[in-house]
N, C-alpha and C positions, 0 to 999 in steps of 0.2 A: 641475702634477703632471708633472714631467719626470724621466726617467731617462737618465743619461749613462753609456754603456758605453765603457770604454777598455781595450784590451789594453796591457800594459806596453811600454815602448820596447825597442829591440833589446837582447837579452841576449848575454852571452859565448857561451852555447850556440847562440843563433841564428846568431851570426857564425861559430862553429867547426863548426856543422852536426852537433850530436849531440843525442840524446834527453835531455830535461831532466826532465820530470815534477816530482817534489817536491824535486829538487836545488835548493839555495839559491844560485843563481848571480847575479852582479852585472850591472848594465847596462854596455854599452860607452859610449864617448864619444858615438857616434852616437845611442845609446838615450837618453842624458841630454838631448841636443838635441831629440830627437823628443818627449820628455815635456814639455819646456819649450814647444815649439811647440804641442802639444796644449792646454796651459793658456792660451796666448795666443789660440788660436782660440776657446776657450770664453769667455774674457773679451770678445773682439771680438763674439761672438754675444749678449752681454748676458745670459748665463746666470749666475744667482747660486746657487752651490752651498750647500746647507744641511747636508749630512752626506756623509761619504765612507766607502765600504766597500772593504776591501782583503783580499788573502790574507795569510798569515803569511810569505810569501816576499819577500825584500828587493827583487827586481826590480819587484814590484807596489807595495810600500810606498814605495820611492823615487820611482817614477813618480807615484804619487798625491800625494806631498808636493810635488813640483815642479809638478804641475798646479795644486794648491791655491795654491802661492806665486804663480804667474803669473796665476792667476785672482783674486788678492786674497781668498782664502778660507782662509788658513792657520789661522784661528781655529776653524773648524768642527769638530764632533766627528768622530773617525775610529774606525771599528769594524773590527777585524782578525779574520778567521775562516779556519780551515783549510778550510771548505766551499767557498771560492773558489779554493783551490789548483788548479794545473794538473792535468790528468788524470795519474794514476800509470801510467807506462809499464812497470812491472814490471822484468823482467830486461833490458829494452832500455835502461834509464836509464844514461846515460854512454857509450853506444855510438855510434859514428859512423854516420850515416844512410846514407852511400854504401856503407860496408862491409856493413852489414846488408842493404842492397838487393842487393848482389852475392851474399850468402850465401843469402838467402831468396827473392829475386825481387821485381820491382817490383809485381806484382799483390798479393802477400801484404803487402808494406809499405804499399801503398795501403789495404788493408783495416784494418791496424792503426792507421793514421793517421786515416782518415775513416769507417770502417765504424761503424755505430751499436751493434751488439752484439758486435763482434769484440774479444776480450780478448787482450792481448799475453802472451807467456810470463811466468809469475809469478816474482817474485824469492823466494828462500828467506828472506832476512833484510833487514829495513830497518835502516838505520844513521842514526837521527834524533837530534836534540838535544832539549833539555828543552821546546821549544815545544809538543811533543805529549804531555807528561807528564800533562796533565789529562784527556786523552781516554781513553775506554774502548778498550783495545787491539783490541776487536772492530770498532771503527769505522775502524781504520787499514788500508787495503788493501795488498795485495802486487802489485797490478796492476788496472787498470780498463778497461772498455769506455767508450765515450761515454755509453751508457745508464746505467751505474753512476755516472758523473760527474754526470749529470743528476739522479739520485736523491739525491745528497748536496747538490746546489745548490738543489733545490726548497724544502727547509726554510728556506734563507736568504731566498728570495723571500717565503715565507709569514710568517716571524717578524720580518724586518728591513726588507726593501725595500718590500713592499706596505703595511704599516702606516705607514711614513714617507711614501709617496706619498699615502695617504689623508689624511694630515695636511697635505697641500699642499706638501710639501717637494720640492726638487730634489736628486736623489741622484747622486753620482758613484760608480760601481762600477768599480774598477780591478782587472781580473783577468788571465786568461791565455787563450791561443787556444782551448783546449778547454772550460774552464769557462764562458767567454762564449759559445762556440758552442752549448753545452748550454742556456744561458739563452735565447739567441735562438731556438733550436728550440722551447723551451717557450712563449715569449712569442708567437711568430708561428705556432705550431702547424704547423711544417714537417714533412711526412711523413718518416719515418725513412729512406726510400730516397732522399731528396733532401738529407739533412743534409750530405753531402760537398760540396754547392754553397755552403754558408755560409762566407764568407770573413771572417776577422777580422784585418785588417792591424795591425801594430804602431802604437800611439799615434795611432789615428784615431778621434776621438770620434763615436759613434753616439748620436743624440738621439731618444728616444721620448717622445711626449706622450700622456698617458692621460686618459680621461674619468673621471668620478666612480665609474663601475662598473669601473674598471681595464681598459677596452678601449683598444687603441691607436688614436689618432686621427691621428697623424702620425709619420713617421720621417724623420730627416735625418742625413746624414753630412757632417761638417765637413772 
């Protein structure tokens, strides 16, 4: 009963230092190599992946596919869900982080990035493609706090991750910095005033082992 959490490899937005959120940006060459390295580490640790869960953003999807390939698990079922998307940064999406810091101050930017209940300025309009057509428009945010991100991630744990763990499966969850930060906060019961200390580096596998009662018995970072 193991859960493998991996943030996608370096994206173009990571490299160019702008707010990404639900923007569908690609991996850099470095990000591709990071993803392959993560897969090799998982294989070297003798972890046999049974199912993969990804967001609907290509930096997550591509990272997961490369991990599965390197871990010799390309054949396993893959489940894609918007619930694992990165936190929606509202009107900050696409804006350079350094410029935003100059305009609003480092303290406010820190709150937007790491605060649990801090909501960024909302966007007036989302410009999304058909991947979200099946969703109730009321589910699609125009900006999210980390708390709001957690609230949309919890049903993924309840409906997909936990049942697969209880079936004895090893699950790869390939997400984003904040969707995984929210999940770690939930799993480890981290107080909300300490959530800013949760670090989720690119393409670094975090392995959780669970008891039959879904209690964490071990955590390892590869």
